C-alpha positions in Angstrom: 0.0 0.0 0.0 1.3 3.4 -0.9 2.4 5.5 2.1 3.3 9.1 2.5 6.8 8.1 1.7 6.0 6.0 -1.3 4.7 8.1 -4.3 2.2 6.6 -6.8 3.9 5.4 -10.0 2.3 7.1 -13.0 2.6 6.8 -16.8 1.6 9.8 -18.9 0.4 9.4 -22.5 -0.2 12.2 -25.0 0.8 12.6 -28.7 1.5 16.3 -28.4 5.1 16.5 -27.2 4.9 20.1 -26.1 1.8 19.4 -23.9 3.3 16.2 -22.6 6.6 17.9 -21.7 4.8 20.7 -19.8 2.5 18.3 -18.0 5.4 16.1 -17.1 7.2 19.0 -15.6 4.2 19.7 -13.4 3.9 16.0 -12.4 7.6 15.9 -11.5 7.0 18.7 -9.0 4.4 16.7 -7.1 5.9 14.6 -4.3 3.0 12.2 -4.2 3.5 11.3 -7.9 6.4 9.4 -9.4 6.3 9.8 -13.2 7.9 6.6 -14.5 7.3 6.8 -18.2 5.8 8.8 -21.1 4.0 7.5 -24.3 3.0 9.3 -27.5 0.3 6.8 -28.6 -1.8 3.9 -27.3 0.5 1.2 -28.6 3.5 2.7 -26.9 1.4 3.1 -23.7 0.5 -0.6 -23.6 4.2 -1.5 -24.1 5.3 0.7 -21.3 2.5 -0.6 -19.1 3.8 -4.1 -19.5 7.3 -3.1 -18.7 6.9 -0.5 -16.0 3.6 -1.7 -14.4 2.5 1.7 -13.0 -0.3 2.1 -10.5 -2.0 4.9 -12.4 -2.2 6.0 -16.1 -3.0 9.5 -17.2 -3.8 9.4 -20.9 -5.1 11.6 -23.7 -8.2 10.2 -25.5 -7.3 11.1 -29.1 -4.0 9.6 -30.1 -2.5 8.0 -33.3 -2.0 4.3 -33.9 -4.3 3.4 -31.0 -6.5 5.9 -29.2 -7.0 6.1 -25.5 -10.3 4.3 -25.6 -8.9 1.1 -27.2 -5.7 1.3 -25.1 -7.9 1.5 -22.0 -9.9 -1.6 -23.0 -6.7 -3.6 -23.6 -5.0 -2.4 -20.4 -8.0 -3.2 -18.3 -8.0 -6.8 -19.6 -4.4 -7.3 -18.7 -4.1 -5.1 -15.6 -7.6 -4.8 -14.1 -6.4 -3.0 -11.0 -4.6 -0.1 -12.6 -6.3 3.3 -12.3 -6.8 5.1 -15.5 -7.5 8.9 -15.9 -8.7 10.3 -19.2 -7.3 13.7 -20.3 -9.8 15.7 -22.4 -10.7 19.0 -23.9 -13.9 20.9 -23.1 -15.8 19.7 -26.1 -15.2 15.9 -25.8 -18.2 14.8 -23.7 -19.0 11.8 -25.8 -15.3 10.6 -25.8 -15.1 11.0 -22.0 -18.2 8.8 -21.6 -16.6 6.2 -24.0 -13.4 6.3 -21.9 -15.3 5.7 -18.6 -17.3 2.8 -20.2 -14.0 1.4 -21.5 -12.6 1.2 -18.0 -11.2 4.6 -17.0 -12.0 5.6 -13.4 -11.8 9.3 -13.8 -11.1 12.2 -16.1 -9.5 15.7 -16.1 -9.5 18.6 -18.4 -6.1 19.3 -19.9 -5.9 22.7 -18.0 -6.5 21.0 -14.6 -4.9 22.6 -11.6 -2.1 20.7 -9.8 -4.2 20.1 -6.7 -6.9 18.5 -8.8 -4.4 16.2 -10.6 -3.2 15.0 -7.2 -6.8 14.4 -6.0 -7.6 12.5 -9.2 -4.5 10.3 -9.0 -5.1 9.4 -5.4 -8.8 8.7 -6.1 -8.3 6.3 -9.0 -5.3 4.7 -7.2 -7.8 3.8 -4.4 -10.3 2.5 -7.0 -12.6 5.5 -6.5 -14.1 7.6 -9.3 -12.9 11.1 -10.0 -15.0 13.6 -11.9 -13.4 16.9 -13.0 -14.7 19.9 -11.1 -15.5 21.7 -14.3 -17.9 19.0 -15.5 -20.9 20.5 -17.3 -24.5 19.5 -16.4 -24.8 17.9 -19.9 -21.7 15.7 -19.2 -22.9 14.8 -15.7 -26.2 13.6 -17.1 -24.4 11.6 -19.9 -22.2 9.9 -17.3 -25.2 9.1 -15.1 -27.1 7.6 -17.9 -24.1 5.6 -19.2 -23.1 2.0 -18.3 -20.3 3.5 -16.2 -21.2 2.6 -12.6 -18.5 2.8 -9.9 -21.0 2.3 -7.2 -21.6 -1.4 -7.6 -19.0 -2.4 -5.1 -20.3 -0.1 -2.3 -23.2 -0.9 -0.1 -26.1 1.5 -1.0 -26.1 4.1 1.8 -29.2 5.2 3.6 -30.0 8.9 3.4 -32.1 10.9 5.8 -34.8 13.2 4.4 -32.6 16.2 5.2 -29.7 14.6 3.3 -32.0 13.9 0.3 -33.1 17.6 0.3 -29.5 18.8 0.4 -28.5 16.4 -2.4 -31.2 17.7 -4.6 -30.2 21.3 -3.9 -26.6 20.5 -4.7 -27.8 19.1 -8.0 -29.4 22.5 -8.6 -26.0 24.1 -8.1 -27.1 25.9 -4.9 -24.3 27.2 -2.7 -24.0 26.2 1.0 -25.4 29.6 1.9 -28.4 29.1 -0.5 -29.0 25.6 0.8 -28.9 26.8 4.5 -31.7 29.3 3.9 -33.8 26.7 2.1 -33.5 23.9 4.7 -33.3 26.2 7.8 -29.9 25.1 8.9 -26.7 27.0 9.5 -24.1 27.2 6.7 -21.7 25.2 8.9 -24.3 22.5 9.5 -24.9 22.3 5.7 -21.2 21.9 5.1 -21.2 19.0 7.6 -24.0 17.4 5.8 -22.2 17.8 2.4 -19.1 16.2 3.8 -21.1 13.3 5.2 -22.8 12.8 1.9 -19.5 12.8 0.0 -18.1 10.2 2.5 -21.2 7.9 2.1 -20.8 7.6 -1.6 -16.9 7.9 -1.8 -17.2 11.1 -3.9 -14.6 13.9 -4.0 -16.7 16.9 -5.1 -20.2 18.0 -6.0 -20.1 16.5 -9.5 -19.8 13.0 -7.8 -22.9 13.8 -5.8 -24.8 14.9 -9.0 -23.8 11.7 -10.9 -24.7 9.5 -8.0 -28.1 11.3 -7.5 -29.1 11.0 -11.2 -27.9 7.4 -11.5 -29.8 6.4 -8.4 -32.9 8.4 -9.3 -32.6 10.8 -6.4 -32.6 13.8 -8.8 -33.7 14.3 -12.3 -33.1 17.3 -14.5 -36.3 18.8 -15.9 -36.3 19.4 -19.6 
């Protein structure tokens, strides 16, 4: 098990050398991450995977020779425990869903902040899903309606009526202050409820709550 003194071994895959170099520089500055290899396409990624056996892969979706989706399918067959994070652009919702259905455990936008990269790597390493903080409502709905379901392994939690009310307000993008006024609780109490909800479903941010709520029919967007 990785400890505070044992960084998580990561392979980075992207066909754009300039982007890859910049992203690698950032990863190398993160003590919790040990960048053990870089690939420029899916075929190279699979070869490195077999040799280096990292714990997490961060890979672009669109790559030559073999794209991230096909590479993910093959890697998951050979190495079912590896955590895979998809790197995407803002307009690649369909591809993100395809990656998750292929076996990726999370996704990040290519301009993700260092702290979010750390959170994503740690999450997928622990076999927990990670949804980018900048996920759109459209993408959240697409993920919720897809075959991607990271909640099969966890026992379905029980929620109180107050928790259900707060989950639904979170799905409506209400802030803690707005929620507090609607459920007649202090802002700090609402924050406590939010943390408890996140813990119950192993989510890292509000997007995880939204996806869980839609997938489990707690909330539905009105057309």
